[in-house]
N, C-alpha and C positions, 0 to 999 in steps of 0.2 A: 511393463512399468508397475512399480509397487505404489499403492495408495492405502494408507492406514491411519487410524485415529491414535493419537498419543496425548499424554498429559505433560504439561510443562510446569515445573515448580517455579513460582514467583515469590517475591517477598510478601505478597498479600494473599497467597493461596495457590490454587492449582488451576491453570488455564487449559481447558480442553483445546485440542488443535488437530489439524489434518496435515500429514506430511506425504509428499509424493516424490519419487526418484526413479531413475531408469533401472531396469532389472538386468544390469550387466556386471554387477559385482565390483564396479569401479566407483571411487569417491568423486563427486562432482561439486562444482562451486555452489555455495549456498545462496538461497533467495528467501527473503522474508516478505510475505504479502500482508498488507494491512487492508482489512475488509472495508466495504462500504457500510452505510448505516443499517442495511437490512441484515447484516451479519453472516456468519458461517452457515452455508447452505449448499445444496447440490450444485448450483450453477457456479459458485465460487470454487468448489472442489474441482469442477471441470476446468476452470481457468488455471488453477494450480497444476492440474494434470498436463495441460498443454505446455506450460512453461517447463515442467519437468521433462516432458517428452523431447524437448530441445536440448537436453543435457544438463539439467540443474536439479539440485535437491531443494525442494520448496517446502517451507513451513508456513502454514496458514492458521494462525491462532484465533480463538474466539476472544475478541477484545472486550466483550461484555461479560466475561466469566464471573465477575463479582456478583452478577445478577442471576447466575445459573449457567448450566451447560447448554450448548446449542442444540436445538433452536431455542433461544431465550424467549422469543415471542412467537406466537403462531402466525405463519405467513401463508398466503395462497401460493399455488404453483406458479401463477403469473401475477406479478405485482403491478397494479395500476394505482399509484397514490391518489389520483383524483377520485377514484371510486372507494378508497379505503383511507380517508384522512386520519382515522384513529391510530393508524400504524405509527405516524410521526409523533403523536402524543405519547406513545409508549417508548419510542426510540430516543427522543430528545434528552430526557433526564440521564440516560446512560451515556450519550455522547458528551454531555457536559461534565460527566465524571472523569473524562480523559484529559485531565489537566497536564501541563508539562511535567510536573513531578511524577504523576502516574505513568506517563509515557516513558520517562527515563527509567523508572523502576521496572516496568514490564518489558520494554525493549531490551534492557540489559539482560534480563532472563532469557528472552527469545534468542538473542545473539549468542549467549553462553550455551544454550541448548544446541544451536547449530555448530558452534565450535567443538562441542564434545561428541557430536554424532559421527560415527564411523562412515556414514554415507556422504559426509561433507568434506571436500578437499580443504587443505590448509589455505589460508589467505582471506582477504576481505570478501564481503558478501554484497549482494544487490538487494535493493528494496523497490517495491512497487506498492502504490496505494490508490484507492478509488474513493471518490466523494470525500467523506470525512476522513478516510484513511490516508489521503494525500498530506494532510497536515502533520500527522505523526511521522510520515516519511521524512519531511523536511527537518522536523525536530530531532529525529533519530540520527540523521546524517550529520547534523550539527553537534549533537551530544556525544557521538561515537565516531569521530572522523577517522580514527585509525582502523575501524572495523568495517567501514562502508566505502565501496569504490564506485558504486553506481546507484542512482536513486531516481525514481520516476513517479509522477503523480498525474492522475487523469480525472478530469472534471472535478477538481478538488478545491479546497479552501475552507475557511478564509485564511490567507497567508499574511494579510495586513490588517491589523486591528489597532485600536487606540489604547490598548492595555500594555503594561510593561513586559508581558510575556509573549508579545506578538512574534510569530515565526520570523518575520522579516528582520527583526532586530538580532536574531541568533545566527544568521547565515554566515557570519564572518569566520566561523571555524570549519565550514564545510570544505572538504578536500575531494569529495566524490564528484563525478560528472552528473549533472542533473538534467532531466528532461521533463517538461510539463506539457500535457496535451489538454488544453482548455476547450470546453464546449462552446460553440458559437452562440447557443441559446442557453444562457445560464443566469437564472435570477439570483443566484447566490453571490455573484460578484460582478462588478462593472469592468469595462475596458480600462478605466483609470486604476482600478485595483490591480489588475494584471500588470500594467505599466509600472506601477510603483514597486511591485515586487521584483520585476525585472531590473529596475534601477538599483534596488538593494543588492541583488546578485551581482550586477556589473560592478558596483562600488566595492564589493567584497572580493572581486576577482574569481568568482565561482564559474567554472566551466559549465555552461548551460545552454539549452535551446528551448525556446517557448514557441508552441504552435497553437493556433486556434483551429479547431475542427469545425469549419463553417457549416451551419445548418444542423449540426448535431446538438441534441439536448443534453442537459445535465443527466448523467447516468448512461451515456451511450454505450459503454462497454458491457453493461450488465444484461446478459441474454434472457433473463427471466423477468424483465421489466418492460413497461410500455415505452421507456426512453431508448430502448436498444436500437442501435443503428448498425446493421451488419457491416457496411462498408467502413465506417469509422472504427468499429471494433477490430476489424482486420488490420487497419492501419496502425492501431494501437499495438497490436501484437508485433508487427514488423518493427516499429520504432523501439519497443521495449526489448525485444530480443537482440536487435542490433546494438543497443546500449549495453546490454549485459555482455554480449560477445566481445565488444571492444575493451571492456574494462575488467572482466572477470576471467576470461580465458588465459591471459598471460600468467595468472597466478598458478595455473596447473600445467603450463607448457614446459 
């Protein structure tokens, strides 16, 4: 398998990114990964590698590129937010910069990069996002319905807000199949929040499945954090790859 650093030109500059794909000389369906709040780092590259090893070409961009190349902030090898609260103080302003307008601009560039890559097969792509990255997954699926066939979000949100640009108000254009794996222990959203988003998806006729990973903490997929739950992380891989196989394989069959 190949894994290398690349630069992606966007309307606002150059996003550094990581791309991984099988070393077999064959074009594979494209997958775009939206990072969690801690950003592009070795553990996320390993996540991208695992998806690629299943037969996909995976692009993992640094969503915080406007603030510098990754690593944008200094991180310990093992991240325990309770011991390092200052990390969130550094991250939050960058997360707030990712407005729907910014997501549309950047996601369009990432999707175009995948479409032009010789390692990516023709056809729609898959999306997956973690923590703050799940929100741009939903927005991207809604903004580019002809380009996205499968979309997943894990321990993500918020999907329902009281603002006019709340993701739940945009789901009417989604044509992709959507999978959401919520953490059972997540201070970022309530069960009512999850139910309201499901209601919006049902009303829009979006093919979707929502599951709660009982006992798992927010961040359960991230192997270099204190929230990591190996069993739930493995479940996430099974669900994610099944979702991609169902929706992306026909494009190259």
